[in-house]
C-alpha positions in Angstrom: 60.9 49.4 26.8 62.8 52.4 25.3 65.4 50.1 23.8 62.7 48.0 22.2 61.0 51.0 20.7 64.2 52.2 19.2 65.0 48.9 17.7 61.5 48.7 16.3 61.8 52.2 14.7 65.1 51.3 13.2 63.7 48.3 11.4 64.1 48.3 7.6 60.7 49.1 6.0 60.7 51.6 3.1 63.9 50.5 1.4 65.3 51.0 -2.1 65.5 47.2 -2.7 61.9 46.9 -1.5 60.7 49.7 -3.8 62.5 48.2 -6.8 61.1 44.7 -6.1 57.7 46.0 -5.5 57.7 48.0 -8.8 58.9 45.0 -10.8 56.2 42.8 -9.3 53.6 45.6 -10.0 54.6 45.9 -13.6 54.3 42.2 -14.2 51.1 41.7 -12.3 49.5 44.8 -13.8 50.2 43.6 -17.3 48.7 40.2 -16.4 45.7 41.7 -14.8 44.9 44.0 -17.7 45.1 41.2 -20.3 43.1 38.7 -18.2 40.6 41.2 -17.0 39.7 42.1 -20.6 39.4 38.4 -21.4 37.4 37.1 -18.4 35.9 40.2 -16.9 37.6 39.4 -13.6 40.9 40.6 -12.0 42.8 38.7 -9.3 44.2 40.1 -6.0 47.9 40.4 -6.1 48.8 41.1 -2.4 49.3 37.5 -1.2 51.3 36.3 -4.3 53.5 39.4 -4.1 54.0 38.9 -0.3 55.2 35.3 -1.0 57.5 36.3 -3.8 58.9 39.1 -1.6 59.5 36.8 1.4 61.3 34.2 -0.7 63.6 36.7 -2.5 64.3 39.1 0.5 65.1 36.2 2.8 68.6 36.1 1.4 69.2 39.5 3.1 69.9 39.1 6.9 68.3 42.4 7.8 65.0 41.9 5.9 61.9 42.4 8.0 58.2 41.6 7.9 57.6 45.4 7.5 59.8 45.5 4.4 57.9 42.6 2.9 54.7 44.4 3.7 55.8 47.4 1.8 56.6 45.3 -1.2 53.1 43.7 -1.2 51.6 47.1 -0.6 53.2 48.5 -3.8 52.2 45.4 -5.8 48.7 45.4 -4.5 48.1 48.4 -6.9 48.3 45.9 -9.7 45.2 44.1 -8.6 43.2 47.3 -8.2 44.5 50.0 -10.6 44.0 47.5 -13.5 40.3 47.7 -12.8 40.4 50.8 -15.1 39.8 48.3 -17.9 36.2 48.2 -16.7 35.8 51.8 -18.1 38.6 53.0 -20.4 38.1 50.5 -23.3 34.7 52.0 -23.7 36.4 54.9 -25.5 37.4 52.4 -28.2 34.0 50.7 -28.2 32.1 53.9 -28.9 34.6 54.8 -31.7 36.0 57.8 -30.0 39.6 56.6 -29.7 41.4 54.4 -32.2 44.1 53.6 -29.6 45.0 54.5 -26.1 47.0 57.8 -26.0 49.7 57.1 -23.5 49.9 60.4 -21.6 46.2 60.9 -21.4 45.6 57.3 -20.2 48.5 57.5 -17.8 47.2 60.8 -16.3 43.8 59.3 -15.7 45.2 56.3 -13.9 47.9 58.2 -12.0 45.9 61.2 -10.9 42.9 59.2 -10.0 45.0 56.6 -8.2 46.9 59.2 -6.1 43.6 60.9 -5.2 42.3 57.5 -4.1 45.3 57.2 -1.7 44.9 60.7 -0.4 41.1 60.4 0.1 41.5 57.2 2.1 44.2 58.5 4.5 41.7 60.5 6.7 39.6 57.4 6.9 42.3 55.1 8.3 41.7 55.8 12.0 37.9 55.6 11.6 37.7 52.5 9.4 40.8 50.6 10.4 42.2 51.6 13.9 38.8 52.2 15.6 36.7 49.8 13.6 35.8 46.1 14.0 35.4 45.5 10.3 36.7 42.1 9.3 39.0 43.1 6.4 39.2 39.4 5.2 42.0 39.9 2.6 44.0 42.3 4.8 44.0 39.8 7.7 44.8 36.9 5.4 47.8 38.7 3.9 49.0 39.6 7.4 48.9 35.9 8.4 50.9 35.0 5.4 53.5 37.6 6.2 53.7 36.5 9.9 54.2 32.9 8.9 56.8 33.3 6.3 58.9 36.4 7.1 60.6 38.1 10.0 63.5 37.1 12.2 61.4 34.8 14.3 60.2 32.6 11.4 60.8 28.9 12.2 62.1 26.2 9.8 58.6 25.1 8.8 57.6 28.7 7.9 60.8 29.1 5.8 60.0 25.9 4.0 56.4 27.0 3.5 57.5 30.3 2.0 59.8 28.5 -0.4 57.0 26.1 -1.4 54.7 29.0 -2.0 57.3 30.6 -4.4 57.7 27.3 -6.2 53.9 27.0 -6.6 53.7 30.5 -8.1 56.8 29.9 -10.3 55.9 26.5 -11.7 52.3 27.5 -12.1 53.5 30.5 -14.2 55.9 28.3 -16.2 53.4 25.6 -16.9 50.6 27.9 -18.0 53.0 30.0 -20.1 54.4 26.9 -21.9 50.8 25.6 -22.6 49.9 29.1 -24.0 52.9 29.0 -26.3 51.9 25.5 -27.6 48.3 26.8 -28.1 49.8 29.7 -30.2 51.5 27.1 -32.4 48.0 25.6 -32.9 49.2 22.1 -32.0 46.9 22.4 -29.1 43.6 24.2 -29.7 42.7 27.2 -27.6 39.2 25.9 -27.0 36.9 22.9 -27.5 33.8 24.1 -29.5 30.5 22.5 -30.6 27.4 24.1 -32.1 24.1 22.5 -33.0 20.4 23.1 -33.8 17.9 22.7 -31.0 14.5 23.5 -32.4 12.3 23.0 -35.4 12.2 26.8 -35.9 16.0 26.7 -36.6 17.2 27.9 -33.2 20.9 27.1 -32.5 23.1 27.0 -29.5 26.5 25.5 -28.5 29.3 25.6 -26.1 32.9 26.7 -26.1 35.3 25.5 -23.4 38.4 27.7 -23.3 41.4 25.6 -22.6 42.9 28.3 -20.4 44.8 27.7 -17.1 44.2 31.3 -16.2 40.4 30.8 -16.5 40.6 27.6 -14.5 42.6 29.4 -11.8 40.2 32.3 -11.6 37.5 29.7 -10.9 39.6 28.3 -8.1 40.0 31.8 -6.6 36.3 32.9 -6.9 35.0 29.7 -5.4 32.2 27.3 -6.0 29.3 29.7 -5.2 30.4 32.1 -7.9 31.2 29.3 -10.2 27.7 27.7 -10.0 26.1 31.2 -10.4 28.1 31.8 -13.6 27.0 28.3 -14.8 23.4 29.4 -14.2 24.1 32.5 -16.2 25.6 30.5 -19.1 22.5 28.2 -19.1 20.1 31.2 -19.2 22.2 32.7 -22.0 22.8 29.6 -24.1 20.0 27.2 -23.3 17.2 29.9 -23.4 18.6 33.1 -24.9 20.6 32.1 -27.9 18.1 29.4 -29.1 15.1 31.8 -28.6 16.6 34.8 -30.4 18.5 32.9 -33.1 15.2 31.3 -34.3 14.1 34.9 -35.1 17.4 35.7 -36.9 19.0 35.0 -40.3 18.8 31.2 -40.6 20.9 31.1 -43.7 24.0 31.7 -41.6 26.2 28.9 -40.4 25.3 27.6 -36.9 28.5 29.1 -35.4 27.9 32.5 -37.0 24.2 32.6 -36.1 24.9 31.6 -32.5 27.7 34.1 -31.9 25.8 37.0 -33.7 22.7 36.3 -31.6 24.8 36.3 -28.4 26.6 39.5 -29.4 23.6 41.5 -30.7 20.8 40.2 -28.3 21.8 38.1 -25.3 24.7 40.3 -24.3 22.2 43.2 -23.7 20.0 40.9 -21.6 23.1 40.1 -19.5 23.9 43.9 -19.3 20.5 44.4 -17.7 21.0 41.7 -15.2 24.5 43.0 -14.4 23.2 46.5 -13.9 20.3 45.8 -11.6 22.4 43.3 -9.6 25.3 45.8 -9.1 22.9 48.5 -8.0 21.2 46.1 -5.6 24.5 45.0 -4.1 25.4 48.6 -3.5 22.0 49.4 -2.1 22.3 46.6 0.5 25.5 48.2 1.8 24.1 51.7 2.2 22.8 51.1 5.8 25.9 49.3 7.1 28.2 51.9 5.5 26.3 54.8 7.1 26.0 53.1 10.4 29.7 52.1 10.4 31.0 55.5 9.4 28.8 57.3 12.0 30.0 55.1 14.8 33.6 55.2 13.7 33.7 59.0 13.4 32.0 59.3 16.8 34.7 57.0 18.2 37.4 59.2 16.6 36.1 62.4 18.2 36.4 61.0 21.7 40.1 60.4 21.2 42.5 62.9 22.9 43.2 65.9 20.6 46.5 67.7 20.2 48.8 64.7 20.5 49.9 64.3 16.9 53.6 64.8 17.8 53.4 62.1 20.4 51.7 59.5 18.3 53.4 56.1 18.1 55.1 55.2 14.9 52.3 52.8 14.0 49.7 55.6 14.0 51.5 58.2 11.9 50.0 58.9 8.5 51.3 61.3 5.8 50.7 64.7 7.5 47.3 66.2 6.7 49.0 69.3 5.3 50.8 67.3 2.7 47.6 65.3 2.0 45.8 68.5 1.3 48.6 69.9 -0.9 48.9 66.7 -3.0 45.1 66.6 -3.4 45.0 70.2 -4.7 47.9 69.5 -6.9 46.0 66.6 -8.5 42.9 68.8 -9.1 44.8 71.3 -11.2 45.9 68.8 -13.9 42.5 67.1 -13.8 40.8 70.4 -14.6 43.3 71.0 -17.4 42.8 67.5 -18.7 39.0 67.8 -18.7 39.1 71.2 -20.4 41.6 69.9 -23.0 39.4 66.8 -23.6 36.3 69.0 -24.0 38.0 71.4 -26.4 39.5 68.6 -28.5 36.0 66.9 -28.6 34.5 69.9 -30.2 32.8 71.2 -27.1 34.9 74.4 -26.9 31.9 76.5 -26.0 31.3 74.5 -22.9 34.9 74.0 -21.8 34.5 76.2 -18.6 31.5 74.2 -17.5 33.1 70.9 -18.3 36.4 71.7 -16.5 35.0 73.4 -13.4 31.9 71.2 -13.1 34.0 68.1 -13.9 36.5 68.9 -11.1 33.6 69.4 -8.7 32.1 66.1 -9.8 35.5 64.4 -9.2 35.9 66.1 -5.7 32.5 65.1 -4.4 31.8 61.8 -6.2 35.5 60.8 -5.6 35.3 61.3 -1.9 31.9 59.6 -1.7 33.0 56.5 -3.6 36.3 56.4 -1.6 34.3 56.2 1.6 31.9 53.7 0.3 34.5 51.5 -1.3 36.8 51.7 1.7 34.0 50.5 3.9 33.0 47.8 1.5 36.6 46.5 1.3 36.6 46.2 5.1 33.2 44.5 5.1 33.5 42.0 2.3 37.0 42.3 0.9 38.4 44.4 -1.9 38.2 41.6 -4.5 34.4 41.1 -3.7 33.5 44.8 -3.7 31.1 45.5 -6.5 33.3 48.0 -8.3 31.3 47.5 -11.5 28.3 48.8 -9.6 30.2 51.9 -8.6 31.1 52.5 -12.3 27.5 52.1 -13.4 26.3 54.6 -10.8 29.1 57.1 -11.6 28.6 56.9 -15.4 24.8 57.3 -15.1 25.3 60.3 -12.8 27.8 61.9 -15.1 25.6 61.3 -18.2 22.5 62.7 -16.5 24.4 65.9 -15.5 25.7 66.3 -19.0 22.2 65.9 -20.4 20.8 68.5 -17.9 23.5 71.2 -18.1 25.5 70.7 -21.4 23.4 68.9 -24.0 20.8 71.7 -24.4 23.7 74.1 -25.4 25.3 71.9 -28.1 24.1 70.3 -31.3 22.9 66.7 -31.9 26.3 66.0 -33.6 28.0 66.5 -30.3 26.2 63.6 -28.7 29.0 61.2 -29.2 31.5 63.7 -27.7 29.3 63.9 -24.6 29.3 60.1 -24.3 33.1 60.2 -24.6 33.3 62.9 -21.9 31.0 60.9 -19.6 33.3 57.9 -19.9 36.4 59.9 -19.5 35.3 61.5 -16.2 34.0 58.2 -15.0 37.4 56.7 -15.6 39.0 59.3 -13.3 36.4 58.7 -10.5 36.6 54.9 -11.0 40.3 54.9 -10.4 39.8 56.9 -7.2 37.3 54.2 -6.1 39.5 51.3 -7.1 42.6 52.5 -5.1 40.6 53.6 -2.1 39.0 50.1 -2.2 42.5 48.7 -1.9 44.4 51.1 0.4 42.5 50.5 3.6 42.9 46.7 3.1 46.6 47.3 2.9 46.6 49.5 6.0 44.8 46.8 7.9 47.6 44.4 7.0 50.1 47.0 8.1 48.4 47.5 11.4 48.6 43.7 12.1 52.3 43.5 11.3 53.4 46.7 13.2 54.0 48.7 10.0 54.2 52.5 9.7 51.1 53.9 7.9 52.8 56.8 6.1 55.4 54.5 4.6 52.7 52.2 3.3 50.9 55.2 1.8 54.0 56.4 0.1 54.6 52.8 -1.2 51.1 52.7 -2.6 51.6 55.9 -4.5 54.8 54.4 -6.0 52.7 51.3 -7.0 50.1 53.6 -8.6 52.6 55.4 -10.7 54.3 52.2 -11.8 50.9 50.6 -12.7 49.7 53.7 -14.5 52.8 53.6 -16.7 52.1 49.9 -17.7 48.4 50.0 -18.4 48.3 52.2 -21.6 50.9 50.2 -23.6 49.3 46.9 -22.6 45.9 48.1 -23.6 47.3 49.4 -26.9 48.9 46.0 -27.6 45.8 43.9 -27.0 43.7 46.4 -28.9 46.0 46.3 -31.9 46.3 42.5 -31.8 42.8 41.4 -31.0 40.4 44.3 -30.6 37.2 44.3 -28.4 33.9 42.5 -28.9 31.4 44.8 -30.5 33.9 47.0 -32.2 33.9 47.1 -36.0 36.8 45.2 -37.5 37.6 43.3 -34.3 39.0 39.8 -35.1 37.7 36.4 -34.1 39.9 36.6 -30.9 38.4 39.9 -29.8 38.4 40.4 -26.1 35.0 40.7 -24.4 35.8 43.6 -21.9 32.3 43.1 -20.4 32.2 45.9 -17.9 33.5 48.4 -20.3 30.9 47.3 -22.9 28.1 47.7 -20.3 29.2 51.1 -19.0 29.8 52.5 -22.5 26.3 51.2 -23.6 24.7 52.9 -20.6 26.4 56.2 -21.3 25.2 56.0 -24.9 21.7 55.0 -23.8 21.3 58.0 -21.4 22.8 60.6 -23.7 21.9 59.5 -27.2 19.1 56.9 -26.7 21.0 54.6 -29.1 20.3 51.3 -27.3 17.7 48.5 -27.4 16.1 49.0 -24.0 13.7 46.1 -24.4 16.5 43.6 -24.2 18.0 45.4 -21.1 14.5 45.3 -19.5 14.3 41.6 -20.0 17.7 41.3 -18.2 16.5 43.6 -15.4 13.5 41.3 -14.9 15.8 38.3 -14.7 18.0 40.2 -12.3 15.1 41.0 -10.0 14.0 37.4 -10.0 17.5 36.3 -9.1 17.7 38.9 -6.3 14.5 37.5 -4.8 15.7 33.9 -5.1 19.0 34.8 -3.5 17.4 36.7 -0.6 15.1 33.7 0.0 18.1 31.4 0.1 19.9 33.7 2.5 17.0 33.5 4.9 16.3 29.8 4.6 19.7 28.1 4.1 23.2 28.6 5.5 25.5 27.9 2.6 23.5 28.0 -0.6 23.6 31.3 -2.4 23.2 32.5 -6.0 25.0 35.9 -6.4 23.0 37.8 -9.0 26.1 39.7 -10.2 27.9 36.4 -11.0 24.8 35.1 -12.9 24.7 38.4 -14.9 28.4 37.9 -15.7 27.6 34.4 -16.9 24.9 35.7 -19.3 27.0 38.6 -20.5 30.3 36.7 -21.1 30.8 34.2 -24.0 31.0 30.6 -22.9 34.7 30.5 -23.8 35.2 32.8 -20.8 32.8 31.2 -18.4 32.7 27.5 -18.6 36.3 26.9 -17.7 35.8 29.3 -14.7 33.0 26.9 -13.6 35.3 23.9 -14.0 38.0 25.8 -12.0 35.6 26.5 -9.2 34.8 22.8 -8.9 38.5 21.8 -9.0 39.2 24.4 -6.3 36.3 23.2 -4.2 37.4 19.6 -4.4 41.1 20.5 -3.7 40.0 22.4 -0.6 37.8 19.5 0.6 40.8 17.2 0.3 43.0 19.8 2.1 40.6 19.7 5.1 41.7 16.1 5.7 45.4 16.9 5.8 47.7 17.7 8.7 48.0 21.4 7.6 44.7 22.3 5.9 45.2 26.1 5.7 48.7 25.8 4.4 47.6 23.3 1.8 44.8 25.6 0.7 47.2 28.6 0.6 49.5 26.7 -1.8 46.5 26.0 -4.0 45.7 29.7 -4.1 49.4 30.5 -5.0 49.4 27.8 -7.7 46.3 29.4 -9.1 47.9 32.9 -9.0 50.9 31.5 -10.9 48.7 30.0 -13.5 47.1 33.3 -14.1 50.3 35.3 -14.2 52.1 32.9 -16.6 49.4 32.7 -19.2 48.5 36.4 -19.0 52.1 37.6 -19.4 52.7 35.2 -22.4 49.3 36.5 -23.7 50.7 40.0 -23.7 53.9 38.9 -25.4 52.0 37.0 -28.1 49.8 40.0 -28.5 52.9 42.1 -29.2 54.0 39.5 -31.8 50.6 39.6 -33.5 50.5 43.4 -33.4 53.9 43.7 -35.1 53.7 40.5 -37.2 53.9 42.3 -40.5 57.0 44.2 -39.5 58.6 41.1 -38.0 58.2 39.2 -41.3 55.6 36.6 -40.3 53.7 35.1 -43.2 50.5 34.6 -41.2 49.9 37.8 -39.1 46.8 36.4 -37.4 48.6 33.3 -36.1 52.3 34.1 -36.5 53.5 31.2 -34.4 51.3 28.5 -36.1 53.1 25.3 -36.9 50.1 23.4 -38.4 47.3 24.3 -40.8 43.5 24.6 -40.3 43.1 20.9 -41.2 44.7 20.0 -37.9 42.1 21.9 -35.9 39.8 18.9 -35.0 42.8 16.9 -33.8 44.2 19.9 -31.9 40.9 20.1 -29.9 41.2 16.6 -28.6 45.0 16.7 -28.1 44.8 20.0 -26.3 41.8 19.0 -24.2 43.4 15.7 -23.0 46.8 17.4 -22.3 45.0 20.2 -20.4 43.2 17.7 -18.1 46.4 15.7 -17.4 48.4 18.8 -16.6 45.7 20.1 -14.2 45.7 16.7 -12.4 49.5 16.6 -12.2 49.9 20.2 -10.9 47.3 19.9 -8.1 48.6 16.5 -7.0 52.1 18.0 -6.9 51.0 20.9 -4.8 49.2 18.6 -2.4 52.3 16.3 -2.0 54.5 19.3 -1.5 52.2 20.5 1.3 52.2 17.1 2.9 56.0 17.0 2.9 56.1 20.3 4.8 53.6 19.0 7.4 55.6 15.8 7.9 58.8 17.7 8.8 
């Protein structure tokens, strides 16, 4: 037994090569998640694709272990969660406070909040992971992938499955990247669009299918239930909302201009109301299980033997609590300075003390609260399904109300915009804490199942946070310069929706300045309440049919160019999984489909970032057409490009999914 323990403790786990590989994957996946999250309002989980890439690359080293692969995916998992800051930070551009994303300020928000998220979640590990029966769906799934494809005891089929997974990610990335480049040449259209009049009063509507492999892949990952819910949202928005409100608008505009102006100025706020009430309801439903679970978990922890820290097994050793406390305090000092500096530069110098001290207190208390709630939610329903947008909504409303109560009476009306900016800024810090805590316990569950050392995982996640925080500001700057955000003056036709950031910034403005059309939001709230009631009835009367109100709200809030292909992708993924159930290795086949979808997202998103860089610097690079620097054809080719691109897209989708299915069948036959 002693020999076995020694060998286990000598296993390679937190290695230089693992750290380097994890950082590289984090940088790539963070850039992809930032771009795609702004485009579609959704981010994708990076743990499983990172684990597959790690297993395939580290298998060439004879001494690689499952624990080392686990550290790599732990680092890279930060890319899937830290990038959620895009749900808040672009709001600073949307309200006109920032013209760009200052690197060191944005980096500090992401890094300090992320490190705090790791530190806050460490004391919760034993309560919510070791001594808890929470399901942790993603953590368990990632552990199963690691067990199948890595370690010294992996069989030939597992090795082949790991290689197939890498091929699925790799070729998915290549295919989607090549298609995105051809779209940039305008030989293929980026979307298939039609607008038409639908009423005698002049109401218009239309549809816009984005020919995006990344959107299709997101649909595969979110599943048929969410896909159908988003379709219902799109129908509410474009079959009722746009025709109804456009008939009351400027009918002299072209159909396309009238439809898009109506969606942007009217329907989007209806969607915001639906999103807001749905997010709050989702959180409210979790209050009771969170309190019950935490109470029982803490009670279980207290009955454990005390004073045995030095004899704890390797798999129960966290970063020492003294270091956790020191790092936490070390984060509070720069946060206080950052809040004070921001307040002073915003023209609120007379209230700097209140903003800095009160802001730190808000981060301390609200940060720990959201860490606990998000950690439990991740264990209950998975980190990807946790309603982080709901957390952001509650935090920004709380911050705005406190500013109205304690700061606004002491400043002039002209400082209202500065208070909105400060509310968004402090929300960004707390939101980052929530996002990382939402992810950390999921990773620690994976580690528990593969015999990993908790403190090494916690160090690895801090490394991932720092790497991700360094990537986010320049990527945000690139896409802002190249495309801008919907609702911002001067944004181009390819402006990115950034739906959650738009909603959260609108709420901050509404609470502090009252500059918002609440009647439209009230309509959305009414729709959201109706959807909640319908979903609750379905939950009690049927087994499988649900209509998630949050997804419906997203379908109303997002343009159809972002939603309809997600719906198609959810149907494609559902059909692929149904076919996989009839194969010899159904779970392995489904997993290859998930990895193909992950590759499709990564490839298109990374190329999107590169193309955004070309667009941003087109003038300096000497391109004659800065808006479409890679274009090979003119506007007169647009109609043909839609049909050519649409047909090519459908054929490639058919080929890629058939290829993955055949590859899975070959593995099962060996």
